N, C-alpha and C positions, 0 to 999 in steps of 0.2 A: 504493499500498499503507502501511498504517497506520503508526503510532509502534512498534509492538509487533514490527516487523517485525525480523530478524537478517540479519546477511549473512555468509556462507561463501567463502571462497575455495577452488576446487576445481583441485588441480595435477592435470590428464591428458594422461600422457606416451603418444604412440602411437609405432609404429616409423618413421615419418616424420615427426612433427611434434610439438608440445608446445604447451599452452595452458596459461593461467590462467585458469577462468571465475569470475565472482561468481554468487551463487547468492542470491537476497534471499528469504526464507522468512518467511511470516507468516497471520493468521487469513483475508486474502482471497488467499491463492494461494503462486504460484512464479514467481518469474521469473530467467532465467539471462541475461548479459550476457557477451561476450566482453570480458577484460580487456587479454589480450597473447598472440601467437601467436608461436613462433617456429619454424626448422626443426631437425628431429632427423637431421643427416647422418653416418653411419657413415663411419669412417676406417679407410682400407688402410692397414696399418704394414707392415715389415718379417716384425714377427712372425706378422701375420694380421688380421683384419676386427675393430675395436674399437669401442666406443660411446664418443663424447666426451661424458664424464659432467660434464666441468667446463662445458664450454657448457650442457647440459643445467641443471645448478646455476644458472648467470650467468641463463638464462631464466626459471627460475622466481625469482629475486631481480626479476628487472625485474618480472615479472607481478604478485607482489606490491606492489612500488611502485606499478603501476599500477595494481592494486585499490582501493587506499586503504583505510579502516579496518573491520576483519573483525573478527566474534566469532570462528573459527575457522578452520584451515586442515587440508585433506585432501589424502593423494597417492595418483594409482592412477599403474599402469603397465603395460608388456607383461609379461608373466611369465619366467619360468625363470633370466632372468640377474643377477648378482652382482657384487660388489664383495670383495675383500681388503682386512681391516685388520689391521696389526702390531700388536704388544703397546703400543703409543703411540696407536692409533686413527687412524695415518695409512694412506691409500691405498694401497695396494700395484699400482700400474699401472692402467690403464685398462681397466674390465670388456669380457670378452671379449662380443663378438655372436653372437647364436644360429645366424647363417647360417657362422661360421667354419669350416673344413674340420677342425679338431680334433677332431671326434666321429664321423669317418668309422672304420667298423670297430670302434668301441667296444663298441656293442650287442652283439656277437658274445660279445667277452670278458666282459661281463656276465652275458650268459646260460648262459655256460661253468660261471660260479660259482653264478647263480640262474636256473633256467630261467624264461625268460618266461611259462610258464602259472603258475608259482608267485610270480614278481614281480607279474604282473597281479593276481592272486588275494589278494595282500596291499596293494595299494595301490591298484588299481581304474584306473592310470592309462593311456592309449594308448601305445602306442610313437612317439617321436618322436626322433629322432636329437639333437634337441638338449636334450632333459630336463634338470633341474639333476643330476639322478643320472650320467647319462650325463657332462657336462660335467666334472662332480668325479673321475670315474673317470679321463678322458682327461687331468686336471692333476695326476693323483698324484703323477708326478715332478718337478713343477716345481718352480722355487724359491720364484716366491709363494707358493703354498701350503704349503710346507716353512716358511715365514714366518711365516704367516697365523695370527691368535689370533681372528679373528672375520670369519664371513663375510655380508654382511648382503645380500638382494635389491634391486633397485634403486629402490624407494619406499622401502624402509628404510633404504636408505644417504642419500639424500635428505633423509628425515626425521631421520638423525643428524646431518647437516650442520647442520640448521635448530633442533634443541634440544638436542645434546650428549648424547640417550638412544637407547638400544638397544633394538630389538625385530623380532619376526619376525611381520608380521601372517599370519593362519591362511589367508584365502583366496588368497593369493598362494604361500604355503609347500605349499599341496595340488598348486601346479604342478611341484615339487621331484621326485615322483616318490618320497619321502621320508616320507611320511603316511599313514597309515591313514584309510580315509575312515568307519570304523565309529566308531572312538573318536574321531577329529577331534584325533589329537594322533599324535607321531612313531613311525612305523616300526621299531622299536630291532632286529628281527630283520632285516631288510631291511640297515639300516645298519651292521650287526653283519658281516652275512655278505659284503658287499663293503668292508669296512675304511674305512668314510666315518666321521668323527668328528664325531657331533652335537652336541659341545660347541663346534665351531664357531658353532652356530647362537645366535642371542638369544632370549632367552624368547619363548614366542608370545604373541601379541597378538591380541583377539576384534574384529571390526568394531564401532566404539562407542568402544573403550578409549580413556583418555588414553594420550598418546605425547609429551609435555611441552609445553614453551613454547618461544616464540622466543626464541633468546638474544640478550642485550642487543646485539650487534654485527649480527645479524641485523636487527633493530629500528631500529638507527642506519642500516645500508645499505636501508633499506626503505622509511623514515620512517615505520612504523608505531609507535601508542603501544602499550605491553605494559601488563598482560599479554596475550601471544596464543598461547591454548592449539593445539597440535596434536593432532588425532584421529584414530585410527587409522579408516581406512573399509575398503569392501571392494577391498584395494589390486592386487589383480590386477584390471585395467581391465574384463576382461568380466564379473568377479563384480559391478563396480560397474553395469555395463550392463544386466544381466540384472535386478538390482534395480530397475532405471527402465523396464523391460518395461509398458506400460500396460497389464494382462491384468487380468480378473475371471475369480475361478473357477480353477480348477487345468487344463482342459482346452484349454490353450495348447502350440506350439512356439513357439520362439523363433531367430532367425537375428542373430546379431550383426555387422556387415557393416562390414569396412573393410580393411586391408590382406590379414587371416585373414576368413574367414566362422566362426563357430564355432553349430554348428548343432544343436538337441538341445532336451530337455524340464527342468524342475525337478521334481526328485522329492525325498521322505523319505528315502530310503534309497538307500545305492550298490547297481549291478547290475554282480556279481561272477563272473559265468558265463563259461566257456570260448567261448559264442557271442560272448557282447559282446565279448571281447579279440581274437576272429577277425574283427569287426565294426570293430576300431581306432575302439571308443565309450573315452571317460574320464571318469571321475568325479570331478569338481575341487569343491571346499565352496565354498557362496554362505552367504547369511545366514541367520540362525535356524534353523541345522539342517538347510539346505535342500541338496541335491548338483545340482552343473550337471551333466548328463548329456549329452556331447555329441560331438561330433564335430568336429574341425578338418580345413578345406578351405582350399585356398591361395587362396582369395579374390582381391579387386581388386589383391592383388600384381600377378599375370597382366597386367591392362590399365595399371598403373601404371606397369611396367617397357615393356610397349609404347608407352605415351605418349612417356616418356623417350627411348626410341631415335628416335621418330619426331618429336621436337624442340617436343614438347609445344603438340600440336593445342588447338582449341579442344573442348573435352570435347561441348559441348551439339550441336553441328555433325556430329563424330563419330558420335554415338548416334543423332541422327537418320537419316543416311546408312547406320549398323548396323540399323536398324529396317526398313531397304526389302531386307536381304539375306533370301533363302529360309531360314525357321528349318529349324534342324537341321540344315543340309548337311553341316556337318562339327564333330565334337565331342571333345575330350581328355578325360582323367581329370583333371581340377580337383584332385584330391589325389594326384598322382603326385608324388614326390621328385624326379623329374628337371627341375621348375620351382623348384626351392627357390632355385637361387643366382640372382646377380642376372647378367643382362648378356645378349644376344642373343634376347631373349624372342619376338618376331615370328618371327624364324628358326625357332627351337626348336618352337614350334606347329607352324610349317608344316611340320615335318621329322617330327613327331607325327601328324600326319593323313596324311601321304604314306605313312610307316612301315605305318600302318594301312589302305590303299587309299581312304582316302576322297577327296574333292577337296581340293584344297589351296589354302586360302584365302588371296589374294596380298596386295589391296588393305588399307589399313589398317581401313576398315567390315567387311571380309569377316572379317579376323582380329576386329576386337571383336566383332562377332555369334558368331564360334564361341567367344571367351573367355565371353560373357554367357550363351550356352546353354548350354555345360560348367558354368558356374556355377549355373544352376537346375538343370539334371540331379543336380550334385550334391546342391543344397539337396533336391531330390524324394528322393534316395536316404537321404540322411542322416534325414529326417522319417520317413519310412517306415519306415527302419530301428529308428529309436528308439522307435516304438511298438509296432511290436514284441516286439524285446529287453523293455522295459519294461512291457510290457502295460498301455500308459498312451494311451488314443488320443485327439483333439486334433480342436477343432474349427473352429481359426484357425490361423495361423501370424503372429505378431510379429517384423519387421525391425526393428531398430533400429540406429544407429551412421550414418557416411557411405555406407552404400549405398542409404540412404533417400534421397537424393539423384538416383540413379539410377532414374528411372521406368521405364525400360526391362528391367531388371533386378529391378524389383519386379515387373512385370506379366508377366514371366517366370516367376517364381518362384512365384505362384499359377497359370498354366496348366500348370506340369509337376507341380505338388503336388494340384493339382485342389482347391484349396480356396482362402479368400480370406486377403489378405497385409493387415496392418494396418502402414503404414510409418510410424514416428515413434515417439519422438524421434530426430532426427541427434545432439545431444548426450548421449546417453544415459550413457555413463561417467559424464561430469561431473555429471549430473544424480543417478545413483545415490549418486556420490561426497557431494554436497550433503544427499541426503535423510537419508543416516548421519547426518553432522555434526549436522543439524537435529534429527534421533532423540536423539542422545547429549546434547542440551540441552533435551529436554523438546518440541519443537514442533512435532513428528508423532509418530504412533502405529506401528502395525505396518507389517509389511510391506506388508500389503492394501490401510491407509489410503493410505500413499506412493503407490501407485500411484492409487487412486483421485483424489488430489490431482494427479498427472501427466494423468492423462484427462480431467481439466478444465480442465487449463491450458496442455496443449502439443498443438501442430498435428499433427493426425493424418490420413492419406490412407489409403482402401480401395479396394483392387483386386481386383475380383472375375474369377477364372479363366474364359477362353474357351475352348469347346469342349471335348471330352474330352480325355482325357490317353494315347489309346492311341499318338500318335508318340511320349510321351515315355517309355512303357513299350518301345516299340518301339527306341529309342533306346538308352534304359538295358539292353536285354538284349545289344544288339550291342555295346555298350561292356564288358560285363562279359565276351562271348565273345572277345575280342580278346588 
């Protein structure tokens, strides 16, 4: 690359690991390299499941030190979770993990005050037991919330520690179930009816807004020479990943794959119908006034948990063995909340198959094939339902994120959907993060221009559908009938 290249540090935190990537952007293209990767291990304390937020912050600092000189820093992470600060700006305990059990039974209390139909019509967010709204209702009588003066979502909390400045980035705020997707502002009526104090939140920021500069202490610890600005990006990792979908035109679906599969469409306006609510689709906010209309699917979490239970076997060999297992022998509902909690995943999948009268997968290869067939089937249902509900046909499915490394899943998704699948880039969230920073500093144009840059510079793999979709349609109908 030429001397006009600028370097951007993308802090990208997933549910199982974090990474600091460096994107170098210039007239000749875009290059992404990994500076540092670190684990994200939740901790089970007597009071429940918590994030090790201090360990993550240390990982961020280590990553910035390894990144070397950069022109800006951006942070994205998983959604919904938050930290509470006291009047002095100090953190009040480790943030609660979204898989913690404290929200069990909370939705029914919320719906008694604000029926689910009205809540969806106001916020457009699908029901998920861990949405920030339910977490706040669950915490209503807690000592921490009583003493809190500020609530910062995870990427905003880390940005605050880096800069000393507070804000609430919009794409992640849209996952709280407290944002009106039509106005792209807080839903004051919802908050009022549920007794949630919106004054806890810092002012909203847009992707591309300045978010301060690294504090002198951070510069000293990382060895960076200031000033180094922090730029608000699509701080929900899915918003950044969708920004990095290398699509041309509008007739595409996307599946952001990793611990979760987020499958859907990019739209100009939310879909707030009762049919959409019943289908459990969400309307989250994206870049440039777009809406991420998608369904949350349990994703590769199912396989990750099984691999952990099996003692971490080599994944490539496991997938080769799974490819030899007959297709659609057994499938489970990959969106079923019974698979949300960690532990005993192979046994729970086998139990689900037994309870539904299907052949029970026993070997790791059989269980893996069951998971991948189930995910591909869930991808098919989501893409099919999204097109119908939004009246938005598509010609291609783009798969981005960690699942692009799983060639069997990509091929099965093409087979199930009956559409070509374009897989890549793998580090989509980090690339979207970099693109927003580069655009804020004048190096990249609009969303379409950024996607064209990715198409030219990133390795993509195309999978064509094999055969017809009749077996998948039959499996889908059988699953729906159970």
